[in-house]
N, C-alpha and C positions, 0 to 999 in steps of 0.2 A: 919505717920498715913497711907498714901497711900501705903508705902512700906510694912507695917505690913498686910494690907488687901490683897495685892497681894500675900504675902507669905502664908496666910491662905487659899486663894482660890487654890493655887498650891498644898498644902497638901491635900485638899478635893478632887481635881481631881485625884490625885494618888490613894487615898483610893478607890474611885469609880471604877477605872480601875482594881484594884486588886480583886474586887468582881464580875466581869463580868462573870466568868466561872460558878458561882453558880446561876445566874439568866438568863441562856441562853434559846434555843428553844427546848430542849429535846434531843439533840444529844450528851450529855455528857455521862460519864461513869455511872452515877447514876440517871437515869430519875425518875421523880415523878411517883409513882405507881398509877395504875388505880383502880377502884372499883373491877373489876374481878380479878386483880392480887393479891389482898389482901396482898400487901407488898412485895412479892417475886414471880414475874411472872414465872420465869424459875425454880427456886429452883435447885434441883439436877438432874432433868429429862432433858436430852439434846434434847428430842423430843417435849418439851413443846413450845408453842407459847408465844408471849408477852402478850397474854390475859389469859394464863393459860389453854387453850384448847389443848388436845393431838393431835398431827399430826398423820396421817395414817402411819403405819409402814409396809413395805412389809413382807408377810408371807413366809414360806419356799417354798410354791408352787408357789410363784410369785404373788398371789392375795393380794390386799391391805386389811388390817384389817379395819373393819368399825369403825367409831368413837364411837360406843356404846360398843365396845369390842368384837362383833361377827365377825366371819370370813366367807367369801363367800365359798360355797362348790363346789368342782369339777370345779372351775374356771368359773361357770355359772354367767353371768351378764345380765343385761337388754339388753345390746347391742347384746347379742347372739340371742335374740328373744325366748329363752327357759325359762322354769321354773325350777329353781334349786330344787332338792329333797334332803332334809337333810339326812345325813347318818342314817340308821336304820329305816326310815319311809317306809311304804308300798306304792307302786305306785298306782295311781288311777285305778280302775278295768274297764275292758271292758265287754260288753255283748257277750257271746259266745253261739252259737247254733250248737251243735254237732249232726250229723245224727245218728239215732239209729233205730233199728227194732221196729215197734209198737207192744206193748203187753199189757196185762191186768194188769201188776204189777205196773203200774204208770199211773195216769190220764193224758190225753192229752187235752190241751186247743185248741179248734178248732179256727185257726187263720183267714182264709179267711172268710169275711162276707158272701159271696155267699154260701160257704159250710155249714156254721152254719145255714143260712136261709133254705137251702135245707133239712137239717136234721130235723129242727123244723117243716117244712111243711110236711115232710114225716111221722113224728111221730104223728102229730095232725090232718092231713087231710085224705081224702079218695083217694085211687088210687096212682099210682106212680108219682113221681116228675120228670119232664123232663127239663133238664137245660144244659146250657153251661156256662163256666166260664174261666176267664183268669188265666192260671197256671204259667205264667212268666218263663217257661222253654220250650225249643224246644222238640217236640214230647213227650208231657207229658203222663205218664202212671199213672193213678189215683190209690191210695191205697185202697179206699173204696170197690171196687169190690172184693178185696181179704179177706174181713172181713166177718165173719159169724154172729156175734152178737155184739151189742153195749149196754153199760149202759150209759144213758145220764143224766147229771146234768145240769139243765137249769135255772139259777137264773134270767135270763132276759126274760123267757117265760114259756110255759106250756108243754115242751117236756120231763119232767122227766120220767124215766122208763127204762126198759130193753127190747130190741127189736131184733128180728131176721132180718138179712139184706139180701135183694135181690137187687143186684146192678150190672148194666152193665156200662161200660164207656171206654173211650179211647181218643186219640188225635182227636180233632174235624176237620173234613174236609168233603167236599161234596163227597158222594159215587157215583161212576159211574158204571152203570150196563152193562154187556155184556152177550151174551149167545153163547155157542159153540154147533154146531150140532154134535150129537153122534149117533152111530148105535142103532137101536131100541132094539136089544137084550141086549144092555148094561144096559138099565133101565127096571126093572121088572114092575114097576107100575107108569109111569109118570103121573103128575097131568095135566089134560086138562086146558088150559088157560081159556076156556069158564066158568070154575067153580070158577075162582078167583073172589074176591069182585070187583065190578064194578070200585071202586075208584083206584084200582091198575092194572086193566086189560090193560089199554092203555100203562102204563109204561112198563109192561112186553112185550107187542107186539112190542113196540119201541126197546127194548133191543134185541128182536129176529130178527127184520127185518132191523135194522139200525146198524151202527158201534158201537154205544153206546147209553145209555139213562141216564138221570139224569142231574145234580147231585141231590142227596137226602141227607138231613141231618140225621145223624144216630140216634139222640135222639128222633126224632119225631115218631108218630105212623106209619107213612108211612115208615120211615127208619127202624123201628123195624120189620115191616112186611117183608120188603125186606131182612133184615139180617136173619130172621128166616124161611121164606117161599120160598125165591128165591135163595140166595147164596148157592151153593153146592147141590141144588135140581134139579131133572129131571122134565121137563115139555114137554107137547106135543102141537103142533100147526100146523094145516093144514097138517097132516100126517107126520110131522117130529118130531124128539125128540131132545131136547136141555138140556143142563145143564147150570144153571145160575152161574155167578161169578162176583166178583168185579174187576174192573181194579184198580190195586194198584198204585195210584198216589204218587210215592215215595217222590218227592219233596214236595208235599202238606202236607204229614204227617210229614216229617222231619222238615219243617219250621213252622209247626203249633205250636202256644203257647196257644191254647184253648183246654179245656177238655170238653167232653160231658158226661152226666149221664142220666141213667134211674134208679131211686132209689125208693125202697119200704121198709118200716119198719113195722113189725108186732109185737105187744106186745107178750112177751114170758116169762115164768117163768123157773128158773133153767137153764139158758143158761150156757154153758161151757166156762169159761174164756172169758167173753165179754170184748171188748175194751172199756175202760172207757173214756168218752168224756165230756168235760166241755164246755158250751156255754155262757161264761160271756161277758159283755161289755168290750171292750178294749180301753184304753185311746189313744187319737190321738197322744200324744207324744211317746207312746210305738210303735204305728204303724209306725211313721216316722223312728224310730230307727231300728225296725225289718225289715221294707221294705228295708232300705238301706243295711242292712247286707245280706238279701236274694238276693238282686240285685247283690251284689258283689260276692256272692257264685255261682250265675248262670254262672259267668265267670271262676270260678275255682271249678269245680264240686266236687272234692275230698277233698277240704279243709272245715273246719268248717266256719260257718257264724259268722263274728265278727263285732261289732260296738262299737264306743266310745274309750276312754273317751273324754270329760266328758259325764256323763249320768244324765238325769233328774231324780228327785226323783220318778216320776211315773214309770220310767224304772226299777229303783232299787227295788221298791215295786213289780212290775210285776215279776221280776226274783226271788224274795224271795217267792212269792206265787205260782209259776208255776214250775212244774217238767219238763213237756214236752209240745211242741206245735205240732199240726198237720196241714200241708198244704195239698193241693190237691195231691201232689206227694211224700212228705217226712214227717217223724217224726223227731223231734229234741229235744235233751236234752238241758235245759236252765240252764245257770250258769253265775256267775260273777267271772272273773278271772283277775289277774294282767296282 
């Protein structure tokens, strides 16, 4: 009885040892499939993982193929810090301001706030407007004094109309007066200083008797009188004849970034080829972008002004609605270009 039991147990132990390979820890040749594997994790694809997900395969260019089947273009990756542009797509556009000659064949949006304010005041007020403004370039030469007539469209004010333009302007600096003694026979009819308006008489006497007089701001009434009645003119004082002139402060003019104006607008009908000016409100996002472009151009005077990308929606709308812009010293064509 005991011998038979020992024999039975020995046979059972051998049977259990023979089945150990089928009940192991998964390292055998036929592991139990997982849910993702659906019975054949690798199948016939040597790139498949044990869970049935495809591994990345190097492309011909050396860039790995993405797991969704797409391929990185031009080798651009997030590590590059750049943005990959898919083949065939258009690059994001930049705002380009190209210098052009101002003319009446396309409307110009007046960009500087001060210039728009001056035009509006001259069109709706009495008398000339006298002002200075920042032109953002050295030795600025304003465009407006070269214009004979303007047609203004003013959606933000009451300056609509066509006007004849009377304008003086230049780089703003303090004018210094001097007078050179000349032979009496050189001047046929010198103006006696005693006949000058009292508010200007002391200034002229100072210029005649001292090394110089001033400075005088050119856009003021005093400056206008000096420019028109003293510079280049003959005057007599205490039996001597003089000719007035300005001391040309070359450095002061060259380094000036301010422009001065004396501007008058008179309503007129039938003006010949007036310059068409728009005075709209301009979005602050547009001003930030255009200011940046113009600041860069001031360092590279012959190149177009460029800004972006990326560009705000307001800038794109501005470019779509604007043919040209006018600053104190330049006219620019507006465009979006790659």
